[in-house]
FIVEXTOR-309515 format. One record per residue (C-alpha): residue number from 1; x, y, z. Coordinates in steps of 0.02 Angstrom, whole numbers, plus 32768, in hexadecimal, padded with zeros to 4 digits. Each point is the difference from the previous one (the first is absolute). Example, Ala and Ser with C-alpha at 12.3 -4.5 7.8 and 13.67 -1.06 7.14 Angstrom:
! residues 2
<pt num="1" u="8267" v="7F1F" w="8186"/>
<pt num="2" u="8045" v="80AC" w="7FDF"/>
//
This chain:
! residues 423
<pt num="1" u="7227" v="8537" w="9A21"/>
<pt num="2" u="8049" v="7FB3" w="809E"/>
<pt num="3" u="8091" v="805C" w="8052"/>
<pt num="4" u="80B2" v="7FC1" w="7FE2"/>
<pt num="5" u="7FFF" v="7F61" w="8068"/>
<pt num="6" u="808F" v="7F98" w="8047"/>
<pt num="7" u="7FF7" v="7F50" w="8047"/>
<pt num="8" u="8084" v="7FE5" w="8084"/>
<pt num="9" u="8027" v="7F48" w="8022"/>
<pt num="10" u="8046" v="7FE5" w="80B0"/>
<pt num="11" u="8067" v="7F62" w="8024"/>
<pt num="12" u="7FF5" v="7FA4" w="80A5"/>
<pt num="13" u="807E" v="7FB9" w="807B"/>
<pt num="14" u="80AB" v="7FEA" w="7FB0"/>
<pt num="15" u="7FBA" v="8056" w="7F67"/>
<pt num="16" u="8058" v="805B" w="7F72"/>
<pt num="17" u="7FCA" v="804E" w="7F5B"/>
<pt num="18" u="8070" v="7FA1" w="7F89"/>
<pt num="19" u="80B2" v="7FCB" w="7FDD"/>
<pt num="20" u="8056" v="8021" w="7F5B"/>
<pt num="21" u="7FF0" v="8095" w="7F8C"/>
<pt num="22" u="7F62" v="8069" w="7FFD"/>
<pt num="23" u="7FE3" v="7FCF" w="7F4A"/>
<pt num="24" u="8020" v="7F46" w="801A"/>
<pt num="25" u="7FE8" v="7FC9" w="80B5"/>
<pt num="26" u="8033" v="7F4D" w="8023"/>
<pt num="27" u="7F98" v="7FF1" w="809E"/>
<pt num="28" u="7F67" v="8062" w="8039"/>
<pt num="29" u="7F9E" v="7FF5" w="80A3"/>
<pt num="30" u="7F5A" v="8019" w="7FA7"/>
<pt num="31" u="802D" v="7F83" w="7F79"/>
<pt num="32" u="7F8A" v="800E" w="7F6C"/>
<pt num="33" u="7F8B" v="807C" w="8055"/>
<pt num="34" u="802B" v="8091" w="7F8D"/>
<pt num="35" u="7FDE" v="7F92" w="7F68"/>
<pt num="36" u="7F4E" v="7FE1" w="803E"/>
<pt num="37" u="7FD8" v="80AF" w="803F"/>
<pt num="38" u="804E" v="8063" w="7F72"/>
<pt num="39" u="7F87" v="7FD0" w="7F73"/>
<pt num="40" u="7F6B" v="800D" w="8076"/>
<pt num="41" u="802E" v="80AE" w="803F"/>
<pt num="42" u="8045" v="8064" w="7F6C"/>
<pt num="43" u="8046" v="80A7" w="802F"/>
<pt num="44" u="801D" v="7FCF" w="80B6"/>
<pt num="45" u="80B2" v="8010" w="8040"/>
<pt num="46" u="802E" v="7F5C" w="8056"/>
<pt num="47" u="809B" v="8003" w="806E"/>
<pt num="48" u="8045" v="7F99" w="8090"/>
<pt num="49" u="8031" v="804D" w="80A5"/>
<pt num="50" u="809D" v="7FCA" w="805F"/>
<pt num="51" u="7FE2" v="8005" w="80BC"/>
<pt num="52" u="8088" v="7FCE" w="807C"/>
<pt num="53" u="7FF5" v="7F43" w="7FE6"/>
<pt num="54" u="8006" v="7FCE" w="80B8"/>
<pt num="55" u="7FF7" v="80AC" w="8051"/>
<pt num="56" u="7F7E" v="8034" w="807F"/>
<pt num="57" u="7F4C" v="8023" w="7FD2"/>
<pt num="58" u="8021" v="80B6" w="802E"/>
<pt num="59" u="8091" v="800B" w="7F83"/>
<pt num="60" u="7F9C" v="7FA7" w="7F7A"/>
<pt num="61" u="7F6A" v="8075" w="8014"/>
<pt num="62" u="8077" v="8094" w="7FFC"/>
<pt num="63" u="804E" v="7FC2" w="7F5E"/>
<pt num="64" u="7F51" v="7FF1" w="7FB5"/>
<pt num="65" u="7FD9" v="80B3" w="8035"/>
<pt num="66" u="809E" v="8038" w="7FA5"/>
<pt num="67" u="7FDA" v="7F9A" w="7F63"/>
<pt num="68" u="7F50" v="8048" w="7FF4"/>
<pt num="69" u="8049" v="80AE" w="8011"/>
<pt num="70" u="8076" v="7FDE" w="7F6E"/>
<pt num="71" u="7F72" v="7FC1" w="7F92"/>
<pt num="72" u="7F97" v="809A" w="8024"/>
<pt num="73" u="8095" v="8071" w="7FDA"/>
<pt num="74" u="802F" v="7FA2" w="7F62"/>
<pt num="75" u="80A8" v="7FCC" w="8047"/>
<pt num="76" u="8056" v="7F5E" w="7FD0"/>
<pt num="77" u="7FEE" v="7F72" w="807D"/>
<pt num="78" u="80A2" v="7FA9" w="8034"/>
<pt num="79" u="7FD9" v="7F6B" w="7F91"/>
<pt num="80" u="7F90" v="805C" w="7F85"/>
<pt num="81" u="8020" v="7FFA" w="7F45"/>
<pt num="82" u="7FA5" v="809F" w="7FCE"/>
<pt num="83" u="7FB9" v="809B" w="8054"/>
<pt num="84" u="7F45" v="8011" w="801A"/>
<pt num="85" u="7FA1" v="808C" w="8055"/>
<pt num="86" u="7F69" v="7FAD" w="8051"/>
<pt num="87" u="7F63" v="8052" w="8041"/>
<pt num="88" u="7FB4" v="7F5E" w="803E"/>
<pt num="89" u="805A" v="7F67" w="8044"/>
<pt num="90" u="7FBE" v="7F50" w="8021"/>
<pt num="91" u="8065" v="7F97" w="807C"/>
<pt num="92" u="800F" v="7F44" w="7FEB"/>
<pt num="93" u="805E" v="7FAC" w="808F"/>
<pt num="94" u="802E" v="7F49" w="8009"/>
<pt num="95" u="801E" v="7FB7" w="80AD"/>
<pt num="96" u="8052" v="8083" w="8070"/>
<pt num="97" u="7FEC" v="807B" w="7F70"/>
<pt num="98" u="7F45" v="7FFF" w="8024"/>
<pt num="99" u="8023" v="8027" w="80B7"/>
<pt num="100" u="8070" v="8091" w="7FCA"/>
<pt num="101" u="7F74" v="804B" w="7F96"/>
<pt num="102" u="7F7E" v="7FEE" w="808A"/>
<pt num="103" u="8072" v="8052" w="8082"/>
<pt num="104" u="8033" v="8090" w="7F8E"/>
<pt num="105" u="7F4A" v="802B" w="7FDD"/>
<pt num="106" u="7FC5" v="7FF8" w="80B5"/>
<pt num="107" u="8020" v="80A9" w="8052"/>
<pt num="108" u="7FFD" v="7FB1" w="80AC"/>
<pt num="109" u="809F" v="7FA2" w="7FD5"/>
<pt num="110" u="808F" v="8074" w="8035"/>
<pt num="111" u="8086" v="8021" w="7F7D"/>
<pt num="112" u="8090" v="8063" w="8046"/>
<pt num="113" u="8043" v="8039" w="7F57"/>
<pt num="114" u="7F5A" v="8038" w="7FB5"/>
<pt num="115" u="7FB1" v="80AC" w="8018"/>
<pt num="116" u="7F45" v="7FEF" w="8024"/>
<pt num="117" u="7FC4" v="807B" w="7F7C"/>
<pt num="118" u="8070" v="7FB7" w="7F7A"/>
<pt num="119" u="7FCF" v="7F4F" w="8031"/>
<pt num="120" u="7F48" v="802F" w="7FEF"/>
<pt num="121" u="8023" v="8049" w="7F54"/>
<pt num="122" u="8053" v="7F5F" w="7FC8"/>
<pt num="123" u="7F74" v="7F95" w="8048"/>
<pt num="124" u="7F80" v="806C" w="7FA5"/>
<pt num="125" u="8054" v="7FD1" w="7F5C"/>
<pt num="126" u="7FE2" v="7F46" w="801B"/>
<pt num="127" u="7F83" v="7F99" w="7FA0"/>
<pt num="128" u="7FEB" v="7F4F" w="8042"/>
<pt num="129" u="8072" v="7F9E" w="8073"/>
<pt num="130" u="800A" v="7F48" w="7FD2"/>
<pt num="131" u="804D" v="7F86" w="807C"/>
<pt num="132" u="802E" v="7F4F" w="7FCB"/>
<pt num="133" u="8030" v="7F79" w="807E"/>
<pt num="134" u="8023" v="8088" w="807F"/>
<pt num="135" u="8024" v="7FD9" w="80BA"/>
<pt num="136" u="7F8D" v="808B" w="803D"/>
<pt num="137" u="7FF7" v="7FAB" w="80AA"/>
<pt num="138" u="80AF" v="7FB7" w="7FF9"/>
<pt num="139" u="803B" v="7F4F" w="7FE2"/>
<pt num="140" u="8038" v="7F79" w="807B"/>
<pt num="141" u="808F" v="7FDE" w="7F87"/>
<pt num="142" u="8055" v="809E" w="803F"/>
<pt num="143" u="7FF3" v="7FC2" w="80B3"/>
<pt num="144" u="803A" v="7F50" w="7FDD"/>
<pt num="145" u="80A0" v="8031" w="7FA8"/>
<pt num="146" u="807F" v="8034" w="8082"/>
<pt num="147" u="8086" v="8081" w="7FD5"/>
<pt num="148" u="8081" v="7F7A" w="7FDE"/>
<pt num="149" u="7F86" v="7FAF" w="7F85"/>
<pt num="150" u="7FF2" v="8095" w="7F8B"/>
<pt num="151" u="8065" v="7F8F" w="7F8E"/>
<pt num="152" u="7F63" v="7F9C" w="7FDB"/>
<pt num="153" u="7FA3" v="808A" w="7FA8"/>
<pt num="154" u="809D" v="8045" w="7FB0"/>
<pt num="155" u="8024" v="7F55" w="7FB9"/>
<pt num="156" u="7F54" v="7FF3" w="7FB2"/>
<pt num="157" u="8016" v="80A4" w="7FA5"/>
<pt num="158" u="80B2" v="7FD5" w="7FCB"/>
<pt num="159" u="7FC2" v="7F5B" w="7FB9"/>
<pt num="160" u="7F7A" v="8060" w="7FA2"/>
<pt num="161" u="8087" v="806D" w="7FB2"/>
<pt num="162" u="806A" v="7F68" w="7FDA"/>
<pt num="163" u="7F6E" v="7FB2" w="7FA5"/>
<pt num="164" u="8000" v="8091" w="7F85"/>
<pt num="165" u="80BB" v="8016" w="7FF1"/>
<pt num="166" u="801B" v="7F46" w="7FDE"/>
<pt num="167" u="7F63" v="7FE7" w="7F96"/>
<pt num="168" u="7FAF" v="7F94" w="8083"/>
<pt num="169" u="8092" v="7F88" w="8015"/>
<pt num="170" u="7FF8" v="7FFD" w="80BD"/>
<pt num="171" u="8023" v="7F47" w="800E"/>
<pt num="172" u="80B1" v="8021" w="7FC2"/>
<pt num="173" u="800F" v="808C" w="8082"/>
<pt num="174" u="7FCD" v="7F89" w="808B"/>
<pt num="175" u="807F" v="7F80" w="7FC3"/>
<pt num="176" u="8086" v="8087" w="8007"/>
<pt num="177" u="7FC9" v="802C" w="80B0"/>
<pt num="178" u="800B" v="7F4A" w="8032"/>
<pt num="179" u="80B6" v="7FFB" w="7FCB"/>
<pt num="180" u="802C" v="8096" w="806C"/>
<pt num="181" u="7FD2" v="7FAE" w="80A5"/>
<pt num="182" u="8084" v="7F98" w="805B"/>
<pt num="183" u="7F9A" v="7F60" w="7FF5"/>
<pt num="184" u="7F91" v="8030" w="7F6F"/>
<pt num="185" u="7F53" v="8048" w="801D"/>
<pt num="186" u="7FA8" v="7F5A" w="7FE8"/>
<pt num="187" u="8078" v="7F9C" w="806D"/>
<pt num="188" u="7FE1" v="8072" w="8094"/>
<pt num="189" u="7FA2" v="7FB0" w="8094"/>
<pt num="190" u="7F70" v="8079" w="7FE4"/>
<pt num="191" u="7FD6" v="7FA3" w="7F60"/>
<pt num="192" u="7FB3" v="7F78" w="806C"/>
<pt num="193" u="7F84" v="807D" w="8044"/>
<pt num="194" u="7FDC" v="8042" w="7F53"/>
<pt num="195" u="7FDA" v="7F52" w="7FBE"/>
<pt num="196" u="7F8D" v="7FCE" w="808E"/>
<pt num="197" u="7F45" v="800F" w="7FEC"/>
<pt num="198" u="7FDE" v="8021" w="80B7"/>
<pt num="199" u="8064" v="807F" w="8062"/>
<pt num="200" u="8045" v="804E" w="7F62"/>
<pt num="201" u="8023" v="80BB" w="8009"/>
<pt num="202" u="8021" v="805D" w="7F5F"/>
<pt num="203" u="8053" v="8089" w="8067"/>
<pt num="204" u="8096" v="7F8D" w="8016"/>
<pt num="205" u="8018" v="7FFC" w="7F46"/>
<pt num="206" u="7FF2" v="80BC" w="7FE7"/>
<pt num="207" u="8072" v="8027" w="8092"/>
<pt num="208" u="8082" v="7F8E" w="7FB4"/>
<pt num="209" u="7FF4" v="804C" w="7F53"/>
<pt num="210" u="7FE8" v="80B7" w="802C"/>
<pt num="211" u="80AE" v="8027" w="8046"/>
<pt num="212" u="804E" v="7FB7" w="7F64"/>
<pt num="213" u="7F94" v="8065" w="7F8C"/>
<pt num="214" u="8018" v="80A6" w="8058"/>
<pt num="215" u="80B7" v="7FF0" w="8031"/>
<pt num="216" u="805D" v="80A2" w="7FE7"/>
<pt num="217" u="8082" v="802E" w="7F81"/>
<pt num="218" u="80A9" v="8031" w="8046"/>
<pt num="219" u="8028" v="8087" w="7F81"/>
<pt num="220" u="7FF3" v="80B7" w="8036"/>
<pt num="221" u="7F8D" v="802B" w="7F6F"/>
<pt num="222" u="7F7F" v="7F7E" w="8033"/>
<pt num="223" u="8000" v="7FFF" w="80BE"/>
<pt num="224" u="7F4D" v="7FC6" w="8015"/>
<pt num="225" u="7FE1" v="7F9E" w="7F61"/>
<pt num="226" u="7FC6" v="7F49" w="7FF5"/>
<pt num="227" u="808F" v="7FAE" w="7FA3"/>
<pt num="228" u="7F9E" v="7F77" w="7FAB"/>
<pt num="229" u="7F7C" v="807B" w="7FC5"/>
<pt num="230" u="807E" v="807A" w="7FB9"/>
<pt num="231" u="805B" v="7F75" w="7FA5"/>
<pt num="232" u="7F5C" v="7FC1" w="7FB7"/>
<pt num="233" u="7FCF" v="80AF" w="7FC9"/>
<pt num="234" u="80A7" v="8019" w="7FA9"/>
<pt num="235" u="7FFB" v="7F57" w="7FA9"/>
<pt num="236" u="7F4D" v="8013" w="7FC0"/>
<pt num="237" u="8014" v="80AB" w="7FAE"/>
<pt num="238" u="8073" v="8056" w="7F85"/>
<pt num="239" u="8098" v="8047" w="805D"/>
<pt num="240" u="7FC3" v="80B4" w="800C"/>
<pt num="241" u="7F52" v="7FCD" w="803B"/>
<pt num="242" u="8043" v="7F7E" w="8077"/>
<pt num="243" u="8070" v="807F" w="8056"/>
<pt num="244" u="7F71" v="807E" w="800B"/>
<pt num="245" u="7F8D" v="7F7F" w="8050"/>
<pt num="246" u="808B" v="7FC9" w="8077"/>
<pt num="247" u="8017" v="80B4" w="803B"/>
<pt num="248" u="7F44" v="8019" w="8015"/>
<pt num="249" u="7FEC" v="7F5F" w="8063"/>
<pt num="250" u="8095" v="802D" w="806C"/>
<pt num="251" u="7FB4" v="80AA" w="802C"/>
<pt num="252" u="7F58" v="7FAE" w="8021"/>
<pt num="253" u="8049" v="7F85" w="807D"/>
<pt num="254" u="8062" v="808C" w="8053"/>
<pt num="255" u="7F58" v="8054" w="8023"/>
<pt num="256" u="7FBA" v="7F5F" w="8047"/>
<pt num="257" u="8093" v="7FEA" w="8075"/>
<pt num="258" u="7FF5" v="80B3" w="803D"/>
<pt num="259" u="7F45" v="8004" w="8029"/>
<pt num="260" u="7F99" v="7F6B" w="8039"/>
<pt num="261" u="7F79" v="8053" w="806B"/>
<pt num="262" u="7F71" v="7FC3" w="7F95"/>
<pt num="263" u="7FF1" v="7F52" w="804B"/>
<pt num="264" u="7FE2" v="804E" w="80AB"/>
<pt num="265" u="7F80" v="807A" w="7FB9"/>
<pt num="266" u="7F9E" v="7F76" w="7FA9"/>
<pt num="267" u="7FEB" v="7F94" w="809A"/>
<pt num="268" u="7F49" v="7FEE" w="8030"/>
<pt num="269" u="8011" v="805B" w="80A9"/>
<pt num="270" u="805F" v="808F" w="7FAC"/>
<pt num="271" u="7F7C" v="8013" w="7F7A"/>
<pt num="272" u="7F76" v="7FF9" w="8084"/>
<pt num="273" u="8054" v="8094" w="8056"/>
<pt num="274" u="8012" v="805D" w="7F5C"/>
<pt num="275" u="7F4C" v="7FE0" w="7FCD"/>
<pt num="276" u="7FB8" v="8035" w="80A8"/>
<pt num="277" u="8009" v="80B8" w="7FD6"/>
<pt num="278" u="7FCE" v="7FF6" w="7F49"/>
<pt num="279" u="7F4C" v="7FC0" w="8003"/>
<pt num="280" u="7F82" v="8073" w="7FAF"/>
<pt num="281" u="8081" v="806B" w="7FA8"/>
<pt num="282" u="802E" v="7F90" w="7F6E"/>
<pt num="283" u="8004" v="8044" w="7F51"/>
<pt num="284" u="7F51" v="8013" w="7FB9"/>
<pt num="285" u="7FA4" v="7FC8" w="809E"/>
<pt num="286" u="7FAD" v="80A9" w="801C"/>
<pt num="287" u="7FC5" v="8005" w="7F4C"/>
<pt num="288" u="8048" v="80AB" w="7FDC"/>
<pt num="289" u="8084" v="7FC0" w="7F88"/>
<pt num="290" u="7FEC" v="7FB7" w="7F53"/>
<pt num="291" u="8069" v="7F66" w="8026"/>
<pt num="292" u="7FFE" v="7F73" w="807E"/>
<pt num="293" u="8064" v="7F6B" w="803C"/>
<pt num="294" u="7FDE" v="7F61" w="7F9C"/>
<pt num="295" u="804B" v="7F5F" w="8042"/>
<pt num="296" u="8024" v="7F5F" w="7FA1"/>
<pt num="297" u="801A" v="7F5E" w="805F"/>
<pt num="298" u="8071" v="7F6F" w="7FCF"/>
<pt num="299" u="7FF3" v="7F55" w="8053"/>
<pt num="300" u="8057" v="7F5C" w="7FDC"/>
<pt num="301" u="7FE7" v="7F4A" w="8038"/>
<pt num="302" u="805E" v="7FB8" w="8096"/>
<pt num="303" u="80A4" v="7FAA" w="7FCD"/>
<pt num="304" u="7FF4" v="7F4A" w="7FD5"/>
<pt num="305" u="805B" v="7F73" w="8059"/>
<pt num="306" u="809B" v="7FC1" w="7FA9"/>
<pt num="307" u="802B" v="7F4B" w="7FD7"/>
<pt num="308" u="809E" v="7FAC" w="8039"/>
<pt num="309" u="808B" v="801D" w="7F83"/>
<pt num="310" u="80BA" v="7FEE" w="7FEA"/>
<pt num="311" u="8041" v="80B2" w="8002"/>
<pt num="312" u="80AD" v="7FC7" w="7FD1"/>
<pt num="313" u="7FC4" v="7FA8" w="7F63"/>
<pt num="314" u="7F94" v="8083" w="7FAE"/>
<pt num="315" u="7FD1" v="80B6" w="8015"/>
<pt num="316" u="7F53" v="8032" w="7FC8"/>
<pt num="317" u="7FEA" v="80BC" w="7FE8"/>
<pt num="318" u="7F45" v="7FF3" w="8020"/>
<pt num="319" u="8026" v="7FB4" w="80A9"/>
<pt num="320" u="8078" v="808E" w="8027"/>
<pt num="321" u="7F75" v="807B" w="7FD5"/>
<pt num="322" u="7F89" v="7FA0" w="8071"/>
<pt num="323" u="807E" v="8004" w="808F"/>
<pt num="324" u="8010" v="80BD" w="7FF2"/>
<pt num="325" u="7F43" v="8016" w="7FFF"/>
<pt num="326" u="7FE9" v="7F8D" w="8094"/>
<pt num="327" u="8084" v="805E" w="8064"/>
<pt num="328" u="7FAC" v="80A6" w="7FE9"/>
<pt num="329" u="7F4E" v="7FBE" w="800F"/>
<pt num="330" u="8024" v="7FAA" w="80A5"/>
<pt num="331" u="8042" v="80A3" w="8048"/>
<pt num="332" u="7F75" v="806C" w="7FB8"/>
<pt num="333" u="7F76" v="7F91" w="8047"/>
<pt num="334" u="804B" v="7FF2" w="80AE"/>
<pt num="335" u="7F79" v="806D" w="804F"/>
<pt num="336" u="7F45" v="800D" w="7FE3"/>
<pt num="337" u="7FC9" v="80AA" w="7FC2"/>
<pt num="338" u="7F6D" v="804D" w="805D"/>
<pt num="339" u="7FCE" v="806E" w="7F6E"/>
<pt num="340" u="7F66" v="7FE0" w="7F94"/>
<pt num="341" u="8001" v="7F76" w="7F7E"/>
<pt num="342" u="800E" v="805B" w="7F59"/>
<pt num="343" u="7F72" v="7FFA" w="7F85"/>
<pt num="344" u="7FF5" v="8043" w="7F4F"/>
<pt num="345" u="7FF7" v="7FD3" w="7F48"/>
<pt num="346" u="8074" v="7F78" w="7FBF"/>
<pt num="347" u="807C" v="8028" w="7F77"/>
<pt num="348" u="7FED" v="7F4B" w="7FC7"/>
<pt num="349" u="7F9B" v="7F75" w="8055"/>
<pt num="350" u="8054" v="7FA7" w="8092"/>
<pt num="351" u="7FCE" v="7FA5" w="809E"/>
<pt num="352" u="7FDF" v="808E" w="807A"/>
<pt num="353" u="7FF7" v="7F89" w="8095"/>
<pt num="354" u="80BC" v="8020" w="8006"/>
<pt num="355" u="7FD3" v="80A9" w="804B"/>
<pt num="356" u="7F9D" v="7FB4" w="8090"/>
<pt num="357" u="80A2" v="7FD0" w="8055"/>
<pt num="358" u="803B" v="8090" w="806F"/>
<pt num="359" u="80B5" v="7FD7" w="7FD1"/>
<pt num="360" u="7FE1" v="7FFE" w="7F43"/>
<pt num="361" u="8088" v="8060" w="7FA5"/>
<pt num="362" u="805C" v="8013" w="7F5B"/>
<pt num="363" u="80A2" v="7FBE" w="8047"/>
<pt num="364" u="8035" v="80AA" w="8045"/>
<pt num="365" u="7F67" v="8065" w="8038"/>
<pt num="366" u="7F62" v="7FBD" w="8054"/>
<pt num="367" u="7F63" v="8019" w="7F98"/>
<pt num="368" u="7FA9" v="8053" w="8094"/>
<pt num="369" u="8088" v="8083" w="8006"/>
<pt num="370" u="7FE9" v="8037" w="7F4C"/>
<pt num="371" u="7F65" v="806F" w="8011"/>
<pt num="372" u="7FD7" v="808B" w="807A"/>
<pt num="373" u="7F4D" v="7FCC" w="8021"/>
<pt num="374" u="7FEF" v="7F52" w="7FB4"/>
<pt num="375" u="7FBE" v="803E" w="7F58"/>
<pt num="376" u="806F" v="7FD6" w="7F6B"/>
<pt num="377" u="7FF3" v="804F" w="7F54"/>
<pt num="378" u="803C" v="7F5B" w="7FBA"/>
<pt num="379" u="8044" v="7F5A" w="803E"/>
<pt num="380" u="8075" v="7F8C" w="7FA4"/>
<pt num="381" u="8048" v="7F53" w="8019"/>
<pt num="382" u="80BB" v="801A" w="7FFA"/>
<pt num="383" u="8098" v="8012" w="806F"/>
<pt num="384" u="8055" v="80A1" w="8033"/>
<pt num="385" u="8077" v="8007" w="7F6B"/>
<pt num="386" u="7F89" v="7FB9" w="7F7D"/>
<pt num="387" u="7F9A" v="80A0" w="7FFF"/>
<pt num="388" u="8095" v="806C" w="7FCC"/>
<pt num="389" u="8036" v="7F90" w="7F72"/>
<pt num="390" u="8072" v="7F81" w="8056"/>
<pt num="391" u="7FA8" v="7F60" w="7FCC"/>
<pt num="392" u="8028" v="7F73" w="7F88"/>
<pt num="393" u="7FEB" v="804C" w="7F54"/>
<pt num="394" u="8007" v="80B4" w="8041"/>
<pt num="395" u="808A" v="807B" w="7FD9"/>
<pt num="396" u="803C" v="7FFA" w="80B5"/>
<pt num="397" u="8057" v="7F69" w="804A"/>
<pt num="398" u="7F97" v="7F8A" w="8068"/>
<pt num="399" u="8053" v="7FBE" w="809E"/>
<pt num="400" u="7F62" v="7FCF" w="805F"/>
<pt num="401" u="7F91" v="7F6E" w="7FCC"/>
<pt num="402" u="7F5F" v="8014" w="8061"/>
<pt num="403" u="7F8B" v="7F8D" w="7FA2"/>
<pt num="404" u="7F9A" v="8096" w="7FC7"/>
<pt num="405" u="801D" v="7FD4" w="7F49"/>
<pt num="406" u="800C" v="80B8" w="7FD8"/>
<pt num="407" u="7FFE" v="8027" w="7F46"/>
<pt num="408" u="801E" v="808F" w="7F8A"/>
<pt num="409" u="7F44" v="8009" w="7FE3"/>
<pt num="410" u="7FE1" v="8019" w="80BA"/>
<pt num="411" u="808C" v="8081" w="800B"/>
<pt num="412" u="7FB7" v="8064" w="7F70"/>
<pt num="413" u="7F4F" v="7FF2" w="8048"/>
<pt num="414" u="803E" v="8044" w="80A7"/>
<pt num="415" u="805A" v="8095" w="7FB5"/>
<pt num="416" u="7F73" v="8023" w="7F85"/>
<pt num="417" u="7F8C" v="800C" w="8095"/>
<pt num="418" u="807A" v="8074" w="805A"/>
<pt num="419" u="800B" v="8069" w="7F62"/>
<pt num="420" u="7F45" v="8027" w="8008"/>
<pt num="421" u="8025" v="8069" w="809B"/>
<pt num="422" u="8091" v="8060" w="7FB4"/>
<pt num="423" u="7FA8" v="8063" w="7F79"/>
//
C-alpha cells in the first residue's frame, strides 16, 4: 500500500485558497480541480496552500516550508478542513506557485527561516513537483507594470471575483462604474483611443477602470477593502455568508497592500540572478530521489484586432474580456525570452507553430519561461487562468478572452494528465 499521501495545490500571484465557508466555498483559486482529481486519486488528501499573495519569493517559499511541516505532523493547515498526517507529499504549483515549489526543494536557494536538516527531511518526503504555467525564468509582465500600475493586476483579480459574486453579470458592474465617473466612463476622452483600430492601447481602459474597482472603504473595519467587491459579495450571498466573504476579502486585500515584493522578484533580471546559483541542484536532478520536477506549458494566441464600435451605445462583455487579455498579453510579450522553445506531448491537438515565436505566452507568462530545460511534461492551448478553471463554462469566472476556445473537456484532460503523476 502507498504511504498516506497529500497533494498540496499552490496558488500563484495574487492567489488564495478560497472565499466562503470551508464546506461551501463561493470562489476557489483552483476552480474545479478537486472535482477532477478526487475521483482519480482516492485516498489522497487534496488541500490548497495559502502563500502570501504578493509577498516575496523568499516569504512564499518559507510559507511552503511551514505548510509541509504541518502536513507531516498532522497539523491543520490555516485553510484546511480536516487534519491529515502525510508521509509523502506531491506539490502542484500554478504560476508563481510552481516557482515556490522549485525554490523550496533546491537546497542552494537560501531560506532564512528553515533549518538545513529539517528542510532536507521535508524535501525527502516529497513525491513529484508539478509546475503549471510557471514563470521559472520570470515574466516581462512584472517589468512592464510600474509600481503605480499594480492596480492593473489587482483589477483583473477583482473582476474575476465579481464575476462569481454577481453570477457573471459584469456588464451591469461596468455600467455602474460608468456612472461613478464625473463625465461617465464612456464619455471620457480616452474612449476615442479605445475605439480606434490603430494606436489603441487597452492599458488606458484598465487604468481607468482599476481605481474605481479597488477604491477603499472608509469604515474602520474594512480599511483596505474594495468597496464594489464587498458590496457584490454581500448582495450575492445569504447575509451570514456575505459578511463572512466580505471579511475574508478585506483581510486578503490588507495582505496585498502590506506586501508587494513579488513583482520585483518575478522580473526577468531578478529571476536570472536567482537562477544563477541553482543550476544542477534542482529536485530530482541527481536521481537520488523518487520524485522530479514536471512542467506543464500553457500558450494562447496573440490578441485579435478590434473593429470600430460605439462604446457609448453598447457594452459587449466578450470585448471587455478581450481588452483585459490584450492588456496583459502585450505586457507579457514585451521581451524575447532566450530560453529553449518548449517541446513535449500535447494535451489536445493545437498549432504548435505558436511556440516558434520567442514572445509566445499565455497572456501572463512566456511559454519559454515555463520549463527549466525546454522539456514539458504536457503542453496545452489555453490562457493563464483557463488552466485553473477560469474559462467560459468552468466553475471559476472568466475575465480573459484569449481565443484559445478552452473547454471543460480540455480542462479535464489537462488535470487527468497531471493526476497520473500524483499517485
